[in-house]
LUMMARTI-601678 format. One record per residue (C-alpha): x, y, z; residue in three letters. Coordinates in steps of 0.001 Angstrom, whole numbers. Each point is the difference from the previous one (the first is absolute). Layout:
<atoms>
+---------+---------+---------+------+
:       X :       Y :       Z : type :
+---------+---------+---------+------+
:       X :       Y :       Z :  ala :
...
+---------+---------+---------+------+
</atoms>
This chain:
<atoms>
+---------+---------+---------+------+
:       X :       Y :       Z : type :
+---------+---------+---------+------+
: -101058 :   77539 : -134394 :  met :
:   -2098 :   -1778 :    2640 :  asp :
:    1809 :   -3296 :     424 :  lys :
:    3744 :    -511 :     175 :  lys :
:    1023 :   -2187 :   -2915 :  glu :
:    1907 :   -3049 :    1210 :  asp :
:    2610 :   -1197 :   -2490 :  trp :
:     854 :   -3699 :    -168 :  lys :
:    1158 :   -2500 :   -2580 :  leu :
:   -2895 :   -1973 :   -1466 :  ile :
:     442 :   -3636 :    -936 :  glu :
:    -283 :    -494 :   -3759 :  gly :
:     867 :    3621 :    -810 :  ser :
:    2949 :     790 :   -2250 :  arg :
:    2979 :    1924 :    1367 :  tyr :
:    3520 :     922 :   -1073 :  lys :
:    2436 :    -164 :    2906 :  ile :
:    3391 :    1649 :    -134 :  ile :
:    2330 :   -1501 :    2567 :  ser :
:    3668 :     -96 :     878 :  ile :
:    1854 :   -2158 :   -2507 :  gly :
:    3761 :    -283 :    -105 :  gly :
:    2536 :    2438 :    1354 :  arg :
:    -944 :    2966 :   -2209 :  asp :
:   -3133 :   -1275 :   -1698 :  ser :
:   -3683 :    -481 :     585 :  ser :
:   -2280 :   -2925 :    -841 :  leu :
:   -3426 :     450 :   -1605 :  glu :
:   -2691 :   -2579 :     696 :  thr :
:   -3294 :     274 :   -1869 :  glu :
:   -2756 :   -2406 :     870 :  gly :
:   -3105 :    -894 :    1953 :  leu :
:      83 :     331 :    3766 :  phe :
:    -733 :   -3406 :    1569 :  arg :
:     595 :     639 :    3709 :  gly :
:    2747 :     164 :    2580 :  tyr :
:    2739 :   -2452 :     943 :  ala :
:    2033 :    -320 :    3142 :  thr :
:    3738 :    -174 :    -520 :  ile :
:    1794 :   -1346 :    3029 :  gly :
:   -1185 :    1134 :    3415 :  ile :
:    -650 :    3732 :    -309 :  glu :
:     118 :     811 :   -3709 :  glu :
:   -2921 :     147 :   -2425 :  ala :
:    -354 :     407 :   -3727 :  gly :
:   -2544 :     519 :   -2750 :  leu :
:    -864 :   -3014 :   -2143 :  val :
:    -330 :    1045 :   -3637 :  met :
:   -1099 :   -2159 :   -2926 :  glu :
:    2216 :    1132 :   -2852 :  leu :
:   -1661 :    1060 :   -3238 :  ile :
:    2034 :   -1787 :   -2647 :  thr :
:    -557 :   -2796 :   -2482 :  glu :
:     927 :   -3380 :    1443 :  his :
:     834 :   -3096 :   -2019 :  lys :
:   -2092 :   -2444 :    2024 :  asp :
:   -2769 :    2431 :     947 :  gly :
:    1511 :     -15 :    3491 :  glu :
:    -338 :    3086 :    2158 :  glu :
:    3213 :    1511 :    1283 :  lys :
:     -13 :    1604 :    3429 :  leu :
:    2460 :    2527 :    1411 :  arg :
:     242 :    1015 :    3641 :  ile :
:    1145 :    3606 :     428 :  val :
:    1246 :     702 :    3553 :  pro :
:   -1775 :    2999 :    1520 :  leu :
:    3248 :    1658 :    1086 :  his :
:    1238 :       9 :   -3629 :  ala :
:   -3000 :    1836 :   -1506 :  ile :
:     746 :    3467 :   -1362 :  leu :
:   -3290 :     739 :   -1799 :  ala :
:   -3281 :   -1632 :    -996 :  ile :
:   -1914 :    1049 :   -3122 :  asp :
:   -3688 :    -907 :     -78 :  val :
:    -729 :   -1151 :   -3566 :  leu :
:   -3428 :   -1637 :     260 :  asp :
:   -2255 :    -401 :    3047 :  val :
:   -2230 :   -3053 :     100 :  lys :
:   -3462 :     842 :    1264 :  gln :
:   -1368 :   -2468 :    2536 :  his :
:   -3653 :    -767 :    -627 :  glu :
:   -2238 :      13 :    3042 :  gly :
:    2748 :    1234 :    2325 :  leu :
:   -1289 :    2009 :    2931 :  asp :
:    1968 :    3269 :     289 :  glu :
:     365 :    -282 :    3779 :  asp :
:    1085 :   -3644 :     -73 :  lys :
:    3679 :    -890 :    -328 :  glu :
:     737 :   -2241 :   -3005 :  pro :
:    1519 :   -3328 :     863 :  ser :
:    3436 :    -403 :   -1557 :  gly :
:    2061 :   -3058 :    -760 :  his :
:    3145 :    -404 :    2024 :  tyr :
:    2824 :   -2186 :   -1191 :  tyr :
:    2331 :   -1277 :    2680 :  gly :
+---------+---------+---------+------+
</atoms>
C-alpha cells in the first residue's frame, strides 16, 4: 500500500446514516449526500437528500447533526469524472 487512502464523503454518493433518535431509539437516514450545513455558531451537520417518492417531485432534505451520528454505511459511491486525485473536491455548504 503506497498511498494512504483518505476517506471522505463524496457529494452525490448514497449513504445510510444511523444517528441518535429518541431516548432509546436510533434514526436511519438513507439518501444522497449534498454537502454540509452550519447549525448555530459551532455545530455542523450533513445535508442528505432523502430517497423517497414525493408527491410534487420535490426533493426532501434532512440535516443530520454531526454529534448525533452513530454510523455511516456507504451504499453507492459516485465517481467524479476528470477529478484529479491530488485535488480536493469542492463541496456545497449550506448555511
